[in-house]
N, C-alpha and C positions, 0 to 999 in steps of 0.2 A: 284496638282493632276488634271488630265483632267476630263472633264465632264463624259466621258465614265467610267473612273475608279471610279468616285463618284457613278455612278449608279450601278455598278456591284460589288463594293468592300465592301458593307455593307449588313449585314443580318437584316431581319425584324423579330422582336420577335412577337410571336402569340398574347400575351395579349395586346400589343400595337396596333396591327392591330384591335383587337376586340373593344378596347376602342374608336378608332377613327371612325370606320365605322359601328358600331353595328346596323345599320338600316336594311338593306336588309330584311327586315322584313317580320314577322312575321307574318309571319306568323302567319304564324303560330300563332302566335302570334303570325302571323307571326308566325312562327315556333311553335311553339307550342303555338301558341296563344291560342289555346284552348285545351290545356290541362290546361289551362286557358290562355295559351299563345300560345301554339301550334306552333309556328314556331320555338318554343323553341329555343333551344340552337342554333339555327342554325345561326342565324345572327351573331353569334360570329365569325364564321370562315370566314365570307364574308367581309373581310376588305382589304384595300389596302394601308396601310400607314406604315411608319417606322420611326425610329429615323433619318434616312437619310433626311426625309422631315420635321421632327418636326411637330408642330401643323398645321392643315389645315386652315391657315388664311393668310390674306395678310401680307405683309412683316413687320409687326411691330417687331422691334428689329432685323431685318435682317441686315447683314453687307453690302448687296448690295442694293443701293437705288432703289426703284421701284420693287423689287423682289416680286413675288406672288407665293403662293402655295395654291391650292384650291381643295377640294373634292366635288363631286357631281355626278349627273346623266345627261346623254346627253338628252336634250329635243328636239333639232332640230339640223340638220347638213346639210350643203350645201357647197359643194366644200371644201375649206380649213377653213371654219368658222363653229363653232358650238355654240349653246346656251346651257349653263350649268345650271341646277337647283341645286343650292348649298345646302349643308346640313344646312345652316343657313336660308334657305327659300327665298333666293334672286335668281335672274337670272343674269348670267354673260356671256358676249360675249367673245369667245375664238377664236383667229386667230392663226392657226397652221403654224409655220414657215416651209419653204421648207426643212430645215435641221433638223427639230424636230425629236427626237428619240421617237418612239412609241413602247411600250412594253406591251405584254399580260401576265397577271399573273393569274394563276388558283387558285380557292379557296383552301385553305389548304397549298399552297406554302408559305414558310416563308423567302425566299432568292431571291432577285432580280436577282441573277445569274441564277436562274432557269426560269426566264421569257424569252419569245420568242419575236423576232422582228416581227412586223406586219406592214401592209400598211394602209394608210389613208382610203382606201376603205373598210377596215375591221371594222371600227367604225360604230356602229348602235345606233339608238335611244333606250334609256333604259339602255345602258351600264354604269357601274360605272367607274369613272375615277378620277385620281389625276393629276392635271395640274400643271406644274412648269414652270415659265417664268417670264416675267416682264410686266409692264403696257405698252400698245401700245402708239403710238404718240398722240392719242386722249385723253389719260389719263383715259379712261373708260374701253376699252377692254383689254384683256390680250394677249400678244404675247407669245405663248407657245413654249418653247424649248424642253419640254419633256411631254409626256402623258403616264401614266401607266393605263392600262385598265383591268377591270374584266368584262368579257362578261356576259350579262344577262342570257344566256342559261347555262353557267357554274354555275352561282349563283342558278338558279332554280334546276339544277341537284344536287348541294350540299345540298340544302334545303331538297330535297326529300330523299336523302341518310341519312341526319341527322334525319329527321322525322321517317324514317323506323327504324333507330337505337334506337331512343327513344321508339318506339312502341315495339321493340324486347327486349330491355334491361332496360327499364324504369319501375318504380313503382310509385304509388301515394297513399297517405293515410293521416291520421290525426295524428299529433304529440302527443305522450303521455308523453315521458320523454326525456330530453336533457342532455347529459353529455358534457358540453362545454369545457372541458379540451383539450389541444392539442392532436390531434389524437382521440378525443372523438367520441361518437356515438349518434344516435337518435333512439328511439323506436317508431315505427309507428303502428297504427291500420290500417290494410289493409284488407278490406272485411271481417271483423270479426276476422281476425287472427293478430298475432303480428309478426312484422319483425324488425330486427335490421339493421340500416343503419350505417356502420362504415366509418370513414374518414381517409385520409392520408394527408401528407403535400401537395400533388398535387391536392387534391380535391378543386374545385371552388365552392364557396357558394354565392348565390345571394338572394336578397329579393325584392319582388314586391314593386313598388312605391305605395303610399297610394291611388292614383287616377288612377291607370292603372294596367291591367293584362297582359300587353305586356312584352315579354322577354327583348326587347331592352330597355325598361324603367326601368328594374330591376337594382338595384345597388349592388355593392360588399358588402358582409356582413360577419359576423362571426357566429360560432355556438351559441355563447351567445345571438345573436339577434333572434334566433329561439325559439318560445314559445310553451308550451303545448296548444293544440287546433288549432295551425296553420295547414293549408293544405300544403303539401310538395310533391314535385316530385324529384326523384333522378334517375340518370342513372349510371349503372355500372354492374359488374359481380356478380351473385348470387352464393351461395354455392350449393352443390348438393341437399339438402333438401328444398332449397328456403326460409330458415328462416333468411338469412343474405345477405346483399348486400354491396360490397365495392364500395363506390360512387366515380365517376369521377366528376359529376356535381350535384349540389343541388340547387333548387330554392323553396322558401317558402313564404307564405304570410298569412295574416289574412283576411278571407273572411266571409261575413255574408250570411247566407241562410235564405230566407224568403218564406213562403207559405201563401197564403191568397186570398182574393177576390179583384178583380179590382173594385174600386169604382169611378175612374175618369181617363180620358185620355186627355192629352193636346198635340195634334200633333204639335202645333206651338213651344212648348218648348221641345218636345220629352221626355215627362215625363208621368209616370203612378203613380197613387195613389193606394196603396194596403193596405187593412186592414189586418194587420199581425195577423194570427191565434194564435200565441204564446203569443204576448203581448197585443192583442186586440186594438192596436194603429195604426193609419194610417202611412204609410211609403211612401215617395216620391222616385221613382225609375227613374233614368236618363238613357235614351237610347242613345247610341253613335253609331258611324259607326262601331265599333268593337263588338257591342252587338250581341249575337245570340238569336233569338227568335224561340220557337217551341210551337206547340199547343198540349196539352195533349189529348189523345184519351178520348172520353166521359166515357168509362168504368173506366179508371184509375182515371179520375177526380172525378167521382161520388163515387168511392170506397174510395179515399183518403180524400175527404171532405164531406162524407155522412152526417156528423152532421150539415152541413150548408144547407142541402136541395138538393135533387137530380137534380133539373132542373135549378138552378141558375148558372150564369156565374162564372167560377172559373179560377184561375190562380196560377201558381207556379213560383216564381222568385228565381233563384239560381245563385250565383256568386261564382264559385268554380273552382278548377283544373279539 
């Protein structure tokens, strides 16, 4: 089979794309990184890999000695050379051969036959790429025979579309009851009302990682892993009276809500110590690059924590969807 036939004769499945590149992040959470993740779902569509290329790693197990397949983002580009920031956190020098095949794939496309040929001049810093080739003569750089590109502006556009779709068709609430049987449902408390979230065989279910509220860090899960008290977001179509939603995507997690007084701040460690009003015990709160911090209006703070004295510093810490 020729190289061209290899490129165009294979279809890329959606879930495989998502599992390899799920970064484009989040937002929202990256996408919905703050819906607690809010780039939400998005990053799922923004991938560029397929069974054709297998895992995005150097040629371990490849039948062609020195063969390389690598995913990443363009950090620098000059002439026919580019520096690739790989998904593994390393930097790779890529030398693009004169006869290299450059293909542009749009987010949401699942078949390389729908990709379009582009020129070297179309590549830009920030673009997501999959490079296929072999080690160069120096044994360090990669000589690229093919580069599949997802343009950063296409990714941004897809993120925005997905975010709007979640805002339009998404709901969020606290899990009350879970029917974990195949095709089961989840009963949510949403703004004081009850809503049933039903599932189908096509529904994707994810659960946030214990130490992250990013969508891209969420892992595949089952209905049985969703627990009463979890916070959950789902996207799908509602019935006419808005009491039921048929979910296309579900993401859930266990989050702790804390309200209390800040008793200590450690800028060097990026931590706060909060005296939890509920337990009366100190709680250490870690602030990360993804944390969102907002200041409560004085009237709200005084009304909420009136029992603590009207003029003392107050803080509410909430980690939720």
